[in-house]
C-alpha positions in Angstrom: -7.4 15.1 25.8 -6.3 12.7 28.6 -3.8 9.9 28.2 -6.6 7.4 28.7 -8.7 8.7 25.9 -5.6 9.2 23.7 -4.8 5.5 23.8 -8.3 4.1 23.4 -9.0 2.1 20.2 -11.7 3.2 17.7 -13.8 0.7 15.7 -15.3 1.7 12.3 -18.0 -0.5 10.6 -17.5 -0.5 6.9 -17.7 -2.5 3.7 -14.9 -2.9 1.1 -15.2 -0.9 -2.1 -17.0 -2.5 -5.0 -14.0 -1.5 -7.2 -11.9 -4.1 -5.4 -14.0 -7.1 -6.5 -12.1 -7.6 -9.8 -12.2 -11.4 -10.0 -15.3 -13.3 -8.8 -16.4 -11.5 -5.6 -13.1 -11.5 -3.8 -11.6 -8.2 -2.7 -8.0 -7.3 -3.7 -5.3 -6.2 -1.3 -5.5 -2.6 -2.3 -8.9 -2.2 -0.7 -7.7 -3.8 2.5 -5.2 -0.9 2.7 -8.0 1.6 2.1 -10.0 0.1 5.0 -7.0 0.3 7.2 -6.5 3.9 6.3 -10.2 4.7 7.0 -9.9 3.1 10.5 -6.9 5.3 11.4 -8.7 8.4 10.0 -11.7 7.6 12.1 -9.6 7.6 15.3 -8.5 11.1 14.5 -12.0 12.3 13.6 -13.5 11.0 16.8 -11.1 13.2 18.7 -11.9 16.3 16.7 -8.7 16.1 14.6 -10.0 15.1 11.2 -7.8 15.7 8.2 -9.8 18.7 7.0 -9.6 20.5 10.2 -5.9 19.8 10.6 -5.2 21.2 7.2 -7.5 24.2 7.3 -6.8 25.3 10.9 -3.3 24.0 11.6 -1.6 23.9 8.2 -0.6 20.2 8.3 -1.5 17.2 6.2 -2.5 14.0 8.0 -0.5 11.5 6.0 0.1 7.7 6.1 3.9 7.2 5.9 4.1 3.5 6.3 1.7 0.6 6.3 2.2 -3.2 6.5 -0.5 -5.7 5.9 -0.9 -9.4 6.8 -3.9 -11.0 5.1 -4.8 -14.3 6.6 -8.4 -14.6 5.2 -10.4 -13.3 2.3 -13.0 -10.6 2.1 -16.1 -10.8 -0.1 -17.7 -7.8 -1.8 -20.7 -7.9 0.5 -18.9 -8.5 3.8 -19.4 -6.0 6.5 -16.3 -5.5 8.6 -15.1 -3.9 11.8 -11.9 -1.9 11.4 -10.3 -1.4 14.9 -7.5 1.1 15.1 -5.4 1.0 18.3 -2.9 3.8 18.8 0.7 3.4 20.0 3.6 5.8 20.3 5.0 8.1 17.6 2.0 8.1 15.3 1.9 4.3 15.1 -1.3 2.2 15.0 -2.2 -1.4 15.1 -5.3 -2.1 13.0 -7.4 -5.2 12.7 -10.1 -5.9 10.1 -12.6 -8.5 11.3 -15.6 -10.0 9.5 -18.4 -12.3 10.7 -17.8 -16.0 10.6 -19.3 -18.1 7.9 -22.1 -19.6 10.0 -24.6 -18.1 12.5 -23.0 -17.8 15.9 -19.4 -18.4 14.6 -16.6 -16.2 16.0 -15.4 -13.3 13.9 -12.6 -14.0 11.4 -9.5 -11.8 11.3 -9.1 -10.8 7.6 -6.2 -8.4 8.1 -3.7 -7.2 10.7 -1.8 -4.0 9.9 0.8 -1.7 11.3 0.6 1.9 10.3 2.6 5.0 10.9 1.1 8.4 10.3 2.6 11.9 10.4 1.4 15.5 10.3 3.3 17.0 7.4 3.7 20.8 7.2 1.9 22.1 4.2 3.3 25.5 3.0 0.2 26.5 1.0 -2.4 25.7 3.7 -4.8 28.6 4.6 -3.9 28.7 8.3 -1.2 27.6 10.7 -2.5 27.7 14.3 -0.3 25.7 16.7 -1.1 22.0 17.0 -2.8 20.6 20.1 -0.2 19.5 22.5 -1.1 15.8 22.1 -0.3 16.0 18.4 2.8 18.1 18.4 5.1 15.1 18.3 3.7 13.9 15.0 4.8 17.0 13.1 7.2 16.5 10.1 8.5 18.5 7.3 7.9 17.2 3.8 10.4 14.3 3.1 13.4 14.9 0.9 13.9 11.2 0.2 17.0 9.1 0.1 19.7 10.4 -2.4 21.3 7.7 -4.6 23.6 7.6 -7.6 23.8 10.1 -10.4 20.8 9.5 -12.7 22.7 9.8 -15.9 21.2 10.5 -19.3 18.7 7.6 -18.9 17.5 7.0 -15.3 15.9 3.7 -16.3 19.2 2.4 -17.7 21.0 3.5 -14.5 18.5 1.5 -12.4 18.8 -1.6 -14.5 22.5 -1.4 -14.2 22.1 -1.3 -10.5 20.2 -4.6 -10.6 16.5 -3.7 -11.1 14.6 -6.5 -12.8 12.0 -4.3 -14.4 11.7 -0.5 -14.7 8.6 1.5 -15.6 8.8 5.3 -16.3 5.7 7.2 -15.0 4.4 10.6 -14.2 2.7 11.5 -10.9 -0.9 12.6 -11.7 -2.8 14.9 -9.4 -5.4 12.2 -8.6 -2.6 10.2 -6.8 -1.8 13.2 -4.6 -3.1 14.9 -1.5 -3.1 18.5 -0.3 -2.5 19.8 -3.8 1.2 18.7 -4.1 2.3 15.5 -2.5 1.8 12.0 -3.7 -0.1 10.1 -1.0 0.5 6.6 0.4 -2.6 5.2 -1.2 -1.1 6.2 -4.6 1.9 4.0 -3.9 -0.4 1.1 -3.0 -2.1 1.6 -6.4 1.4 1.7 -8.1 2.3 -1.6 -6.4 -0.8 -3.2 -7.8 -0.1 -1.9 -11.3 3.6 -2.6 -11.4 2.9 -6.2 -10.6 0.4 -6.4 -13.4 2.9 -4.8 -15.8 5.7 -7.1 -14.7 3.7 -10.2 -15.2 2.6 -9.1 -18.7 6.3 -8.3 -19.5 7.3 -11.8 -18.4 4.6 -13.5 -20.5 2.4 -14.6 -17.6 -0.2 -11.8 -17.6 -3.1 -11.9 -15.2 -5.5 -12.3 -18.1 -3.5 -15.2 -19.6 -3.2 -17.1 -16.4 -6.9 -16.7 -15.7 -7.9 -17.9 -19.1 -5.5 -20.8 -19.5 -5.3 -22.0 -15.9 -8.0 -20.4 -13.9 -5.3 -18.9 -11.7 -5.7 -15.5 -10.0 -3.0 -13.5 -8.1 -3.4 -13.4 -4.3 -1.5 -11.4 -1.8 -0.8 -12.6 1.8 1.6 -9.8 2.8 2.4 -6.3 1.7 4.2 -3.3 3.0 4.5 0.3 1.5 6.7 3.0 3.1 6.9 6.6 2.0 10.5 7.8 2.4 10.2 11.2 0.6 7.6 13.3 -1.0 7.1 13.1 -4.8 5.2 16.0 -6.3 2.4 16.4 -8.8 3.4 15.8 -12.4 7.0 14.8 -11.4 8.6 12.1 -13.5 9.1 8.8 -11.5 10.8 5.5 -12.2 9.3 2.5 -10.6 11.3 -0.8 -10.3 10.0 -4.3 -9.6 12.2 -7.2 -8.7 11.3 -10.8 -7.7 13.7 -11.6 -4.8 12.7 -15.2 -3.8 10.3 -18.1 -4.6 9.1 -19.8 -1.4 8.3 -23.5 -1.6 7.0 -23.2 -5.2 3.8 -21.5 -3.8 4.6 -17.8 -3.4 7.1 -15.3 -4.5 8.6 -12.3 -2.7 9.1 -9.1 -4.6 10.3 -5.5 -4.1 9.2 -2.2 -5.6 11.1 1.0 -5.4 10.1 4.5 -6.6 12.7 7.1 -7.6 12.6 10.7 -8.8 15.5 12.8 -10.2 16.6 15.9 -8.3 19.7 17.9 -8.9 20.9 15.2 -11.3 20.6 12.3 -8.7 18.2 9.5 -8.3 16.2 10.0 -5.1 14.2 7.1 -3.6 10.8 8.3 -2.4 9.1 5.0 -1.6 9.7 1.3 -1.3 7.4 -1.7 -1.0 7.5 -5.4 -0.6 4.8 -7.9 -1.5 4.3 -11.7 -1.1 2.3 -13.0 -4.0 0.9 -16.3 -5.1 -1.8 -17.8 -7.2 -5.2 -19.3 -6.3 -7.7 -21.3 -8.3 -10.6 -19.2 -9.4 -13.0 -21.9 -10.5 -13.9 -25.5 -9.9 -13.9 -27.5 -6.7 -10.5 -26.1 -5.7 -11.6 -22.4 -6.0 -9.7 -20.4 -3.4 -6.9 -22.9 -2.8 -3.3 -22.0 -3.5 -1.7 -23.2 -6.7 1.7 -24.8 -7.0 4.1 -22.9 -9.2 5.4 -25.1 -12.0 9.0 -24.7 -13.3 7.8 -22.7 -16.4 6.0 -20.2 -14.2 8.9 -19.9 -11.8 11.3 -19.3 -14.7 9.0 -16.6 -16.1 8.6 -14.9 -12.7 12.3 -14.9 -11.9 13.8 -14.1 -15.4 16.5 -11.5 -14.8 15.5 -11.0 -11.2 17.4 -13.4 -9.0 
């Protein structure tokens, strides 16, 4: 592989998953992340370094370790998009998702811009361990240990609340959130981020279903970032926190998720995420426009969090 080939972008034509069209025909942020991941995987595959070959021949797992999304436009369930992944240094990629404009001859619309970092994580149970190609050797990492924190105590959830967590959810890592038999994958944390928001809103009395029925509001995401800092393992207990950190101009709210496991009696952070959320009208002439958060909604969102 020459340097010129190594730094050429790759474009994948795709459609968002039908699963992501939960309200009307708009696609949720999770499936933007899936498309971004597919674009990066396509770059490796076109160079003969698909994740299957890397695992079976070289004993490493191709893993997304960090992904940040900016979502300036919507995707509809029937949109066909071009996902362009442009490599940088150290396993980093810039990814753009573009769809056709709304009228014939219109310029393409950027629906997502993303920054991604991937790594090749050594997998101890892989069937082979041939040396990596020279151009990939710099991406090799050992499984992440995570960031040790305070003593977990008898109740890790209570310890996290005492440290300022606005909401804590106890969970168990299922195999279908994992990759390469053992480690929880980045996409699993994206799914957790979506679910913990849903659980938090229900806990605060402003569930997605209630807001949809009573106001015609749906949650929208304009920015999200998920970083894997350590490797959680299949069936390992995990504690997920969610805290609203700010409300911006009564239109959107910033929030943070953390994921902890307990090892050797201490809380260990294995992932963190941030998300910028708002609401949009789902029906009527204002469908798609952002809603203004009234004092009651702001109070519910921020109760115990700021």
